[in-house]
N, C-alpha and C positions, 0 to 999 in steps of 0.2 A: 628817517622822518615820518614823526608821528602824526597822525590824523588830527585834527580836533576832534571831542568827544561828541559834539550833535553830529558829525558829518558821517563818526563811524557806529552812530545808533543809527542813522538814514541808512545805511550801507546794509546792516546786519538786518532791520527792515525789509528793504529791499530784497536782500538773499531769502528770505523766509516768503516773502510771497512768491520769489519766482518756483521756490522748491516745492511748494505748497500747490503752486499750481499748477504746477506738473504732475503732481502725486493725484492731488483730488480732482483736476482739473480736467485730463489726461488720462493717467495711467489707470484711475479706478474706474472711470467710464466704460475707457475700452477694455477691463479687464469683463466687468460685467456685461460687457456685450457678448464679446466671448463666450463665459459662460452662459448666457442665453442660447449659444448655437447648439449648446451641447445635444446631444438626440436622447429625447426625452421632453428636453427642457422648450425647445424653441418655439412649440404650439402655444405654450403658454406665454410664453413671454409676444410673443404678436397678438397676444388676444383673446388667445381661445377662439381662434375662428373657429366655425365650422361650415364646412360646402358641401354642396349638392353634389349628384351623382356626377353632373359633368363640371365640378368645380368652381363654381360661382359660389361666392364667400355668400352665405344668406344669414351670416349672425353672430354672436359669439354665446357660448356655454354658460357665460359668467353672467349677462344683460337680456336681462327680458323684454320682450316684441310684445305688440298687437296682433289680434289676429280677427280684425275689422273689415268691411267694407268700406267703398269710397262715403258711403255716409256714417261711418264710424260703427252698425251694427257688427254684433258678435258673424263669425263664418262659422256656421253650425254643424260642419264637418271636421272643424278644428276643438281641442284643446281650448280652452283658457285660460287667461294668466289670471293671478291676483291683480285688483287693479293699481295704478300707478298714479304718482304725487309728482312724477318729474314731468317740468314743461307740461306739455298734451298729452305726456303717457311715456313712458320709458323713452326720455329723451338725455341720454347721456350726458350730454352738458349743462343739465339743468339738474341735478340731482338732488332729491329735497324729498322731504316731508310732505305730509300736511300743517305740521303743527298747533291741530287742534288736538283738545283733549278730550277726559270724560263729561267733564261740563258744559262744552260745546251740545247745545239742546235748543238752542233758540235761533231760527233761522234771520235771515235780514231780506225782509221783503220790498221790494222795490219795484218799478216801473220798469230803469234802468238797469238790464242786464249788467251794469257793469261793476255799479255798486251792491247790487241782489249778489248774497252770497247764504249756503247752505251749509248748516250746522254739522261738527262730524255726526252727530245722531241721524242726520236724514238724509246725509249719504250712505252712513252706513242700511238703513230703512231703503232706501231706492234702488243700491245693490242687491240688496238680498231680495226683493219683491223682480228685480228683471232678472236675476238666479233662477228663483223659483219658475217662473214664465217659461224661461228659455230650455230647464232643463225636467220641465216637469215634477218640480218636487213640491214640498209647501214653504211657500219662503216669509211666511211671517216670524216676526222677530219681538220679543218685550221693547215694550215702549215705541212701538211702530202703527202706524195705522193703517188702514186696509189699501189705501189711496199712496202708501211709499216715503209720509214723511212720520218726521218723530211726532210721537203723540204726548205731547206737553199744554200745560193748560197755564195761564196767568190768572188765579185767583186773587180777585180784590174784596179784602175785608171791611169791612165798615168804619174801623180804628186802625185803618196802613196795614198791620200783621196779623189782627188778632179779632174779633168779633165777628159777627155772621157773614155769610160770605151776601155781596152784593151785585157781583158781576162776575163773568167768568169769560174767557175768553182762547180760544185756539191759534197759539200761536203763529203755528205753521201752517197752516192752511188759510190761505188767502180768500179772501170773500171774488167771487159767489161760489164757494166750497160750502161742501154741505159736512160740521165739523163732527168727527167720527164718534163723541158723545153727544147727544141731544140735550140732556141736562146734569148738573156738577151738585152736590148739594142742594138740590132742590132750585136749581137756578140756569135758565134756559145759557147752554154754551152760543157764543156767537164765533162768528168766522172772522178773522184778522183782516182792517182795513190798511190798506197798503198804507205807506208814513206816520202810520199811529205808533206813539211810544208806549210800549204796555211794562216798563221799568216799574211801576206804580204797584204790580201785583206779585204775589207770588210763584214763583216757575216752581210748575208740580206736573213731573212727569207720571204718565198713565200707563202701567204694565201691560194691561190688556189682557187676551186670553192666551197668545200663542204659548207653541209649548216652552217650557226651560230649557230645554236643549233643540236650537231650532237644528231644522234639516240643512240650513246652507250655512257651511263650517266658517269659522271666523276670517280666513285668511282670502275668502271667495268677497267679501264685504269692505276690508281694510287694507292700506297700503303698506306697505315696508317702509322701513327707517329711509332705508336709499331711494325708495322707487323704482329701483333696478332689478330688483329679485325675480331669480328666473326660474324658482320653482315656485307648484304647488303643492300643497298637502295630500298624501295619498284621500283623503275624504273628500277632496276638491274634486278630485281626478276621479273620483267613483260615481259621484251623482253626473257628470257627467260622462258616462259607458257609454249608456244608453242611446243617451242621443247622435256620437260620435261612430257608432257603429247602424246606426239606420242611417244615417248622412253616406255612408263608406259601403253601406252592401254587404253589411258580414254581421255575426252576430253576438253578441256582448262577453258570453265568455273569451273569445278572440282578442277582443279588445283588453279587455279586462289583464287579460295574460302580457301584453303591450306591455299596458300600468305596469306589472310589478317588473318586465324586464329593464322600466327605465326607472325606479326605485331607489334610489340611493339609502342607504341608512343612516344610521348615528354614527357622525365623524370618532374616532379613537371608540367607536362601541357604546359611548353614553354621552354623549356631545350634543347638543341639538335633538332633530326631531326626523324621522327619516320625509324624503321628497323627492318631488316629481323634477323632471327637468322639461319643462314643458316644450320648449324648441326639440330638442333632439326626440321625442316622442310624437311630434308634428308629423316629422322629417321622416321617423319611420313609418309611419302611417302614409303618408304618399309615396312611398318606396314599396310597400306592399300593398295597400290598396286606396289607387289615384282615385280622386276626385271625379267622379261623375258628373259631366257637365253638360 
């Protein structure tokens, strides 16, 4: 007896669903789990977990973490990671970038913390200043004020975009802050009043006298695209060596050797840049030079 065509088509579709369910829903996942159990691969499939001396999981070599106290202050005995925009910092469930670009130079000033926000420039300036103070290096950067915000003016001209300057406001320094410049084009620079709209002025970043090559490297002041980068550059590690050596009670040459031991070269010899895994380095320091209490 020949089945109706519509029934034959449905049965063929049902067989295809069953076959692909077995192949792709059972056989393939089980095969991948089996491959992941192969010695040498099992640690990676489990998330590249790193354990301390007593076997307790302390993190993943693929995900960075913060080394701060309960108040968010950096722990001076530890190498610090780069900034993170993932959640409250290195949150694997909120992996993200800040989505701020080079034109983000004006802060949103407000008495309400929920509506206030910092521009990318101010974030970079504040981080550079903080790293400079922590590690005893020059934290100045071009286009940053001494108090760690973006050095940006809103310059008002008599005829809109042209003509003599009639008013100048330091848009990232809320009153009663002292503007980083006293005058611009012969006009006294004002601090920014909360809630005042300065979009009518010409946004004018001021470079200042900071060195062209800042002592604080870029990865110390910018977050990674994922917000989870476990690495820092050798340059950022280098400026932290003296602080860590002092806190660990040893010399800088010893700490620098440990940094070198935990520095990975370029992938395949030419891709990317050398990097330092912060978690692995800090764990090695804890084993060799336990933090003095």
